Chimera marker file (.cmm) of the C-alpha trace (Angstrom):
<marker_set name="trace">
<marker id="1" x="8.890" y="-1.214" z="-10.887" r="1" g="1" b="0" radius="0.5"/>
<marker id="2" x="8.474" y="-3.450" z="-7.859" r="1" g="1" b="0" radius="0.5"/>
<marker id="3" x="10.417" y="-6.719" z="-7.892" r="1" g="1" b="0" radius="0.5"/>
<marker id="4" x="8.286" y="-9.866" z="-8.242" r="1" g="1" b="0" radius="0.5"/>
<marker id="5" x="8.912" y="-10.872" z="-4.629" r="1" g="1" b="0" radius="0.5"/>
<marker id="6" x="7.332" y="-7.588" z="-3.466" r="1" g="1" b="0" radius="0.5"/>
<marker id="7" x="4.099" y="-7.797" z="-5.487" r="1" g="1" b="0" radius="0.5"/>
<marker id="8" x="0.858" y="-8.790" z="-3.819" r="1" g="1" b="0" radius="0.5"/>
<marker id="9" x="-1.235" y="-10.797" z="-6.289" r="1" g="1" b="0" radius="0.5"/>
<marker id="10" x="-3.667" y="-13.073" z="-4.438" r="1" g="1" b="0" radius="0.5"/>
<marker id="11" x="-7.235" y="-11.823" z="-4.012" r="1" g="1" b="0" radius="0.5"/>
<marker id="12" x="-7.344" y="-13.693" z="-0.684" r="1" g="1" b="0" radius="0.5"/>
<marker id="13" x="-4.353" y="-11.692" z="0.534" r="1" g="1" b="0" radius="0.5"/>
<marker id="14" x="-5.958" y="-8.426" z="-0.612" r="1" g="1" b="0" radius="0.5"/>
<marker id="15" x="-9.199" y="-9.301" z="1.191" r="1" g="1" b="0" radius="0.5"/>
<marker id="16" x="-7.479" y="-10.367" z="4.399" r="1" g="1" b="0" radius="0.5"/>
<marker id="17" x="-5.269" y="-7.282" z="4.467" r="1" g="1" b="0" radius="0.5"/>
<marker id="18" x="-8.135" y="-4.839" z="3.956" r="1" g="1" b="0" radius="0.5"/>
<marker id="19" x="-10.348" y="-6.583" z="6.523" r="1" g="1" b="0" radius="0.5"/>
<marker id="20" x="-7.967" y="-7.307" z="9.413" r="1" g="1" b="0" radius="0.5"/>
<marker id="21" x="-4.994" y="-5.047" z="8.710" r="1" g="1" b="0" radius="0.5"/>
<marker id="22" x="-4.093" y="-1.780" z="10.417" r="1" g="1" b="0" radius="0.5"/>
<marker id="23" x="-5.270" y="1.287" z="8.512" r="1" g="1" b="0" radius="0.5"/>
<marker id="24" x="-3.874" y="4.777" z="7.932" r="1" g="1" b="0" radius="0.5"/>
<marker id="25" x="-5.356" y="7.483" z="5.713" r="1" g="1" b="0" radius="0.5"/>
<marker id="26" x="-4.078" y="10.498" z="3.857" r="1" g="1" b="0" radius="0.5"/>
<marker id="27" x="-6.012" y="12.912" z="1.662" r="1" g="1" b="0" radius="0.5"/>
<marker id="28" x="-6.043" y="10.628" z="-1.398" r="1" g="1" b="0" radius="0.5"/>
<marker id="29" x="-4.930" y="7.220" z="-0.063" r="1" g="1" b="0" radius="0.5"/>
<marker id="30" x="-5.922" y="4.582" z="2.451" r="1" g="1" b="0" radius="0.5"/>
<marker id="31" x="-3.122" y="2.223" z="3.440" r="1" g="1" b="0" radius="0.5"/>
<marker id="32" x="-3.754" y="-1.178" z="4.992" r="1" g="1" b="0" radius="0.5"/>
<marker id="33" x="-0.973" y="-3.208" z="6.621" r="1" g="1" b="0" radius="0.5"/>
<marker id="34" x="-1.310" y="-6.813" z="7.786" r="1" g="1" b="0" radius="0.5"/>
<marker id="35" x="1.583" y="-8.464" z="9.603" r="1" g="1" b="0" radius="0.5"/>
<marker id="36" x="1.757" y="-12.228" z="9.957" r="1" g="1" b="0" radius="0.5"/>
<marker id="37" x="4.808" y="-14.379" z="10.778" r="1" g="1" b="0" radius="0.5"/>
<marker id="38" x="3.631" y="-17.012" z="8.262" r="1" g="1" b="0" radius="0.5"/>
<marker id="39" x="4.036" y="-14.537" z="5.372" r="1" g="1" b="0" radius="0.5"/>
<marker id="40" x="7.284" y="-14.807" z="3.395" r="1" g="1" b="0" radius="0.5"/>
<marker id="41" x="10.028" y="-12.506" z="4.662" r="1" g="1" b="0" radius="0.5"/>
<marker id="42" x="9.859" y="-9.836" z="1.922" r="1" g="1" b="0" radius="0.5"/>
<marker id="43" x="7.001" y="-7.324" z="2.291" r="1" g="1" b="0" radius="0.5"/>
<marker id="44" x="4.415" y="-7.435" z="-0.495" r="1" g="1" b="0" radius="0.5"/>
<marker id="45" x="2.534" y="-4.424" z="-1.875" r="1" g="1" b="0" radius="0.5"/>
<marker id="46" x="-0.724" y="-4.286" z="-3.841" r="1" g="1" b="0" radius="0.5"/>
<marker id="47" x="-2.875" y="-1.473" z="-5.219" r="1" g="1" b="0" radius="0.5"/>
<marker id="48" x="-6.625" y="-0.874" z="-5.496" r="1" g="1" b="0" radius="0.5"/>
<marker id="49" x="-7.592" y="1.903" z="-7.895" r="1" g="1" b="0" radius="0.5"/>
<marker id="50" x="-11.292" y="2.030" z="-8.764" r="1" g="1" b="0" radius="0.5"/>
<marker id="51" x="-12.946" y="3.546" z="-11.807" r="1" g="1" b="0" radius="0.5"/>
<marker id="52" x="-14.223" y="6.409" z="-9.640" r="1" g="1" b="0" radius="0.5"/>
<marker id="53" x="-10.683" y="7.824" z="-9.695" r="1" g="1" b="0" radius="0.5"/>
<marker id="54" x="-10.652" y="8.158" z="-13.488" r="1" g="1" b="0" radius="0.5"/>
<marker id="55" x="-10.406" y="6.354" z="-16.775" r="1" g="1" b="0" radius="0.5"/>
<marker id="56" x="-7.988" y="3.596" z="-17.675" r="1" g="1" b="0" radius="0.5"/>
<marker id="57" x="-5.142" y="5.927" z="-18.636" r="1" g="1" b="0" radius="0.5"/>
<marker id="58" x="-5.472" y="7.864" z="-15.380" r="1" g="1" b="0" radius="0.5"/>
<marker id="59" x="-5.611" y="4.712" z="-13.235" r="1" g="1" b="0" radius="0.5"/>
<marker id="60" x="-2.545" y="3.213" z="-14.918" r="1" g="1" b="0" radius="0.5"/>
<marker id="61" x="-0.605" y="6.484" z="-14.535" r="1" g="1" b="0" radius="0.5"/>
<marker id="62" x="-1.440" y="6.518" z="-10.815" r="1" g="1" b="0" radius="0.5"/>
<marker id="63" x="-0.448" y="2.860" z="-10.464" r="1" g="1" b="0" radius="0.5"/>
<marker id="64" x="2.940" y="3.573" z="-12.077" r="1" g="1" b="0" radius="0.5"/>
<marker id="65" x="3.520" y="6.529" z="-9.748" r="1" g="1" b="0" radius="0.5"/>
<marker id="66" x="2.574" y="4.470" z="-6.701" r="1" g="1" b="0" radius="0.5"/>
<marker id="67" x="4.717" y="1.482" z="-7.727" r="1" g="1" b="0" radius="0.5"/>
<marker id="68" x="7.711" y="3.769" z="-8.107" r="1" g="1" b="0" radius="0.5"/>
<marker id="69" x="7.043" y="5.473" z="-4.748" r="1" g="1" b="0" radius="0.5"/>
<marker id="70" x="6.481" y="2.108" z="-3.020" r="1" g="1" b="0" radius="0.5"/>
<marker id="71" x="9.798" y="0.818" z="-4.354" r="1" g="1" b="0" radius="0.5"/>
<marker id="72" x="11.589" y="3.858" z="-2.924" r="1" g="1" b="0" radius="0.5"/>
<marker id="73" x="9.916" y="3.389" z="0.486" r="1" g="1" b="0" radius="0.5"/>
<marker id="74" x="9.963" y="-0.431" z="0.695" r="1" g="1" b="0" radius="0.5"/>
<marker id="75" x="12.403" y="-0.174" z="3.610" r="1" g="1" b="0" radius="0.5"/>
<marker id="76" x="9.676" y="1.451" z="5.732" r="1" g="1" b="0" radius="0.5"/>
<marker id="77" x="7.447" y="-1.624" z="5.408" r="1" g="1" b="0" radius="0.5"/>
<marker id="78" x="8.065" y="-4.285" z="8.066" r="1" g="1" b="0" radius="0.5"/>
<marker id="79" x="9.068" y="-7.783" z="6.968" r="1" g="1" b="0" radius="0.5"/>
<marker id="80" x="6.423" y="-10.530" z="7.103" r="1" g="1" b="0" radius="0.5"/>
<marker id="81" x="3.697" y="-8.124" z="5.981" r="1" g="1" b="0" radius="0.5"/>
<marker id="82" x="1.217" y="-7.351" z="3.229" r="1" g="1" b="0" radius="0.5"/>
<marker id="83" x="0.439" y="-3.751" z="2.320" r="1" g="1" b="0" radius="0.5"/>
<marker id="84" x="-2.539" y="-2.625" z="0.234" r="1" g="1" b="0" radius="0.5"/>
<marker id="85" x="-2.793" y="0.937" z="-1.044" r="1" g="1" b="0" radius="0.5"/>
<marker id="86" x="-6.296" y="2.103" z="-2.007" r="1" g="1" b="0" radius="0.5"/>
<marker id="87" x="-6.641" y="5.309" z="-4.017" r="1" g="1" b="0" radius="0.5"/>
<marker id="88" x="-9.803" y="7.154" z="-2.979" r="1" g="1" b="0" radius="0.5"/>
<marker id="89" x="-9.438" y="10.229" z="-5.163" r="1" g="1" b="0" radius="0.5"/>
<marker id="90" x="-7.242" y="11.619" z="-7.899" r="1" g="1" b="0" radius="0.5"/>
<marker id="91" x="-5.002" y="14.523" z="-7.113" r="1" g="1" b="0" radius="0.5"/>
<marker id="92" x="-2.032" y="15.545" z="-5.088" r="1" g="1" b="0" radius="0.5"/>
<marker id="93" x="1.457" y="14.180" z="-4.912" r="1" g="1" b="0" radius="0.5"/>
<marker id="94" x="1.068" y="10.439" z="-4.435" r="1" g="1" b="0" radius="0.5"/>
<marker id="95" x="4.745" y="9.873" z="-3.585" r="1" g="1" b="0" radius="0.5"/>
<marker id="96" x="4.603" y="12.335" z="-0.682" r="1" g="1" b="0" radius="0.5"/>
<marker id="97" x="1.249" y="11.009" z="0.519" r="1" g="1" b="0" radius="0.5"/>
<marker id="98" x="2.491" y="7.431" z="0.363" r="1" g="1" b="0" radius="0.5"/>
<marker id="99" x="5.521" y="8.304" z="2.468" r="1" g="1" b="0" radius="0.5"/>
<marker id="100" x="3.254" y="10.095" z="4.984" r="1" g="1" b="0" radius="0.5"/>
<marker id="101" x="0.985" y="7.041" z="5.071" r="1" g="1" b="0" radius="0.5"/>
<marker id="102" x="3.943" y="4.729" z="5.742" r="1" g="1" b="0" radius="0.5"/>
<marker id="103" x="5.047" y="6.957" z="8.619" r="1" g="1" b="0" radius="0.5"/>
<marker id="104" x="1.491" y="7.012" z="10.061" r="1" g="1" b="0" radius="0.5"/>
<marker id="105" x="1.049" y="3.262" z="9.876" r="1" g="1" b="0" radius="0.5"/>
<marker id="106" x="4.468" y="2.643" z="11.447" r="1" g="1" b="0" radius="0.5"/>
<marker id="107" x="3.511" y="5.003" z="14.287" r="1" g="1" b="0" radius="0.5"/>
<marker id="108" x="0.293" y="3.025" z="14.831" r="1" g="1" b="0" radius="0.5"/>
<marker id="109" x="2.233" y="-0.232" z="14.887" r="1" g="1" b="0" radius="0.5"/>
<marker id="110" x="4.745" y="1.222" z="17.346" r="1" g="1" b="0" radius="0.5"/>
<marker id="111" x="1.947" y="2.322" z="19.654" r="1" g="1" b="0" radius="0.5"/>
<marker id="112" x="0.387" y="-1.160" z="19.637" r="1" g="1" b="0" radius="0.5"/>
<marker id="113" x="3.596" y="-3.067" z="20.310" r="1" g="1" b="0" radius="0.5"/>
<link id1="1" id2="2" r="1" g="1" b="0" radius="0.2"/>
<link id1="2" id2="3" r="1" g="1" b="0" radius="0.2"/>
<link id1="3" id2="4" r="1" g="1" b="0" radius="0.2"/>
<link id1="4" id2="5" r="1" g="1" b="0" radius="0.2"/>
<link id1="5" id2="6" r="1" g="1" b="0" radius="0.2"/>
<link id1="6" id2="7" r="1" g="1" b="0" radius="0.2"/>
<link id1="7" id2="8" r="1" g="1" b="0" radius="0.2"/>
<link id1="8" id2="9" r="1" g="1" b="0" radius="0.2"/>
<link id1="9" id2="10" r="1" g="1" b="0" radius="0.2"/>
<link id1="10" id2="11" r="1" g="1" b="0" radius="0.2"/>
<link id1="11" id2="12" r="1" g="1" b="0" radius="0.2"/>
<link id1="12" id2="13" r="1" g="1" b="0" radius="0.2"/>
<link id1="13" id2="14" r="1" g="1" b="0" radius="0.2"/>
<link id1="14" id2="15" r="1" g="1" b="0" radius="0.2"/>
<link id1="15" id2="16" r="1" g="1" b="0" radius="0.2"/>
<link id1="16" id2="17" r="1" g="1" b="0" radius="0.2"/>
<link id1="17" id2="18" r="1" g="1" b="0" radius="0.2"/>
<link id1="18" id2="19" r="1" g="1" b="0" radius="0.2"/>
<link id1="19" id2="20" r="1" g="1" b="0" radius="0.2"/>
<link id1="20" id2="21" r="1" g="1" b="0" radius="0.2"/>
<link id1="21" id2="22" r="1" g="1" b="0" radius="0.2"/>
<link id1="22" id2="23" r="1" g="1" b="0" radius="0.2"/>
<link id1="23" id2="24" r="1" g="1" b="0" radius="0.2"/>
<link id1="24" id2="25" r="1" g="1" b="0" radius="0.2"/>
<link id1="25" id2="26" r="1" g="1" b="0" radius="0.2"/>
<link id1="26" id2="27" r="1" g="1" b="0" radius="0.2"/>
<link id1="27" id2="28" r="1" g="1" b="0" radius="0.2"/>
<link id1="28" id2="29" r="1" g="1" b="0" radius="0.2"/>
<link id1="29" id2="30" r="1" g="1" b="0" radius="0.2"/>
<link id1="30" id2="31" r="1" g="1" b="0" radius="0.2"/>
<link id1="31" id2="32" r="1" g="1" b="0" radius="0.2"/>
<link id1="32" id2="33" r="1" g="1" b="0" radius="0.2"/>
<link id1="33" id2="34" r="1" g="1" b="0" radius="0.2"/>
<link id1="34" id2="35" r="1" g="1" b="0" radius="0.2"/>
<link id1="35" id2="36" r="1" g="1" b="0" radius="0.2"/>
<link id1="36" id2="37" r="1" g="1" b="0" radius="0.2"/>
<link id1="37" id2="38" r="1" g="1" b="0" radius="0.2"/>
<link id1="38" id2="39" r="1" g="1" b="0" radius="0.2"/>
<link id1="39" id2="40" r="1" g="1" b="0" radius="0.2"/>
<link id1="40" id2="41" r="1" g="1" b="0" radius="0.2"/>
<link id1="41" id2="42" r="1" g="1" b="0" radius="0.2"/>
<link id1="42" id2="43" r="1" g="1" b="0" radius="0.2"/>
<link id1="43" id2="44" r="1" g="1" b="0" radius="0.2"/>
<link id1="44" id2="45" r="1" g="1" b="0" radius="0.2"/>
<link id1="45" id2="46" r="1" g="1" b="0" radius="0.2"/>
<link id1="46" id2="47" r="1" g="1" b="0" radius="0.2"/>
<link id1="47" id2="48" r="1" g="1" b="0" radius="0.2"/>
<link id1="48" id2="49" r="1" g="1" b="0" radius="0.2"/>
<link id1="49" id2="50" r="1" g="1" b="0" radius="0.2"/>
<link id1="50" id2="51" r="1" g="1" b="0" radius="0.2"/>
<link id1="51" id2="52" r="1" g="1" b="0" radius="0.2"/>
<link id1="52" id2="53" r="1" g="1" b="0" radius="0.2"/>
<link id1="53" id2="54" r="1" g="1" b="0" radius="0.2"/>
<link id1="54" id2="55" r="1" g="1" b="0" radius="0.2"/>
<link id1="55" id2="56" r="1" g="1" b="0" radius="0.2"/>
<link id1="56" id2="57" r="1" g="1" b="0" radius="0.2"/>
<link id1="57" id2="58" r="1" g="1" b="0" radius="0.2"/>
<link id1="58" id2="59" r="1" g="1" b="0" radius="0.2"/>
<link id1="59" id2="60" r="1" g="1" b="0" radius="0.2"/>
<link id1="60" id2="61" r="1" g="1" b="0" radius="0.2"/>
<link id1="61" id2="62" r="1" g="1" b="0" radius="0.2"/>
<link id1="62" id2="63" r="1" g="1" b="0" radius="0.2"/>
<link id1="63" id2="64" r="1" g="1" b="0" radius="0.2"/>
<link id1="64" id2="65" r="1" g="1" b="0" radius="0.2"/>
<link id1="65" id2="66" r="1" g="1" b="0" radius="0.2"/>
<link id1="66" id2="67" r="1" g="1" b="0" radius="0.2"/>
<link id1="67" id2="68" r="1" g="1" b="0" radius="0.2"/>
<link id1="68" id2="69" r="1" g="1" b="0" radius="0.2"/>
<link id1="69" id2="70" r="1" g="1" b="0" radius="0.2"/>
<link id1="70" id2="71" r="1" g="1" b="0" radius="0.2"/>
<link id1="71" id2="72" r="1" g="1" b="0" radius="0.2"/>
<link id1="72" id2="73" r="1" g="1" b="0" radius="0.2"/>
<link id1="73" id2="74" r="1" g="1" b="0" radius="0.2"/>
<link id1="74" id2="75" r="1" g="1" b="0" radius="0.2"/>
<link id1="75" id2="76" r="1" g="1" b="0" radius="0.2"/>
<link id1="76" id2="77" r="1" g="1" b="0" radius="0.2"/>
<link id1="77" id2="78" r="1" g="1" b="0" radius="0.2"/>
<link id1="78" id2="79" r="1" g="1" b="0" radius="0.2"/>
<link id1="79" id2="80" r="1" g="1" b="0" radius="0.2"/>
<link id1="80" id2="81" r="1" g="1" b="0" radius="0.2"/>
<link id1="81" id2="82" r="1" g="1" b="0" radius="0.2"/>
<link id1="82" id2="83" r="1" g="1" b="0" radius="0.2"/>
<link id1="83" id2="84" r="1" g="1" b="0" radius="0.2"/>
<link id1="84" id2="85" r="1" g="1" b="0" radius="0.2"/>
<link id1="85" id2="86" r="1" g="1" b="0" radius="0.2"/>
<link id1="86" id2="87" r="1" g="1" b="0" radius="0.2"/>
<link id1="87" id2="88" r="1" g="1" b="0" radius="0.2"/>
<link id1="88" id2="89" r="1" g="1" b="0" radius="0.2"/>
<link id1="89" id2="90" r="1" g="1" b="0" radius="0.2"/>
<link id1="90" id2="91" r="1" g="1" b="0" radius="0.2"/>
<link id1="91" id2="92" r="1" g="1" b="0" radius="0.2"/>
<link id1="92" id2="93" r="1" g="1" b="0" radius="0.2"/>
<link id1="93" id2="94" r="1" g="1" b="0" radius="0.2"/>
<link id1="94" id2="95" r="1" g="1" b="0" radius="0.2"/>
<link id1="95" id2="96" r="1" g="1" b="0" radius="0.2"/>
<link id1="96" id2="97" r="1" g="1" b="0" radius="0.2"/>
<link id1="97" id2="98" r="1" g="1" b="0" radius="0.2"/>
<link id1="98" id2="99" r="1" g="1" b="0" radius="0.2"/>
<link id1="99" id2="100" r="1" g="1" b="0" radius="0.2"/>
<link id1="100" id2="101" r="1" g="1" b="0" radius="0.2"/>
<link id1="101" id2="102" r="1" g="1" b="0" radius="0.2"/>
<link id1="102" id2="103" r="1" g="1" b="0" radius="0.2"/>
<link id1="103" id2="104" r="1" g="1" b="0" radius="0.2"/>
<link id1="104" id2="105" r="1" g="1" b="0" radius="0.2"/>
<link id1="105" id2="106" r="1" g="1" b="0" radius="0.2"/>
<link id1="106" id2="107" r="1" g="1" b="0" radius="0.2"/>
<link id1="107" id2="108" r="1" g="1" b="0" radius="0.2"/>
<link id1="108" id2="109" r="1" g="1" b="0" radius="0.2"/>
<link id1="109" id2="110" r="1" g="1" b="0" radius="0.2"/>
<link id1="110" id2="111" r="1" g="1" b="0" radius="0.2"/>
<link id1="111" id2="112" r="1" g="1" b="0" radius="0.2"/>
<link id1="112" id2="113" r="1" g="1" b="0" radius="0.2"/>
</marker_set>
């Protein structure tokens, strides 16, 4: 489970991150990353899992898998940032895809800096 300091909860933060953040995609996930020096130092992670992916049990299972994978990879997320993970379809190994998404988004950030 993600520590409280690493959870993204505000709908304003979700909206801002998905609209102005950098984006990377994998087969089942879209990852948005928004960096801002005014954000608290610990990175915050949030999830968007729509009903298209599956029923309540399926969505909660995916959320648990993603929370666990995000906790393992929290070191790959830059400080002063918000990260939103959107699940676009059910299937695959979410932990591996999440790690691949983190690598992709860090490569994009490195290319822009």
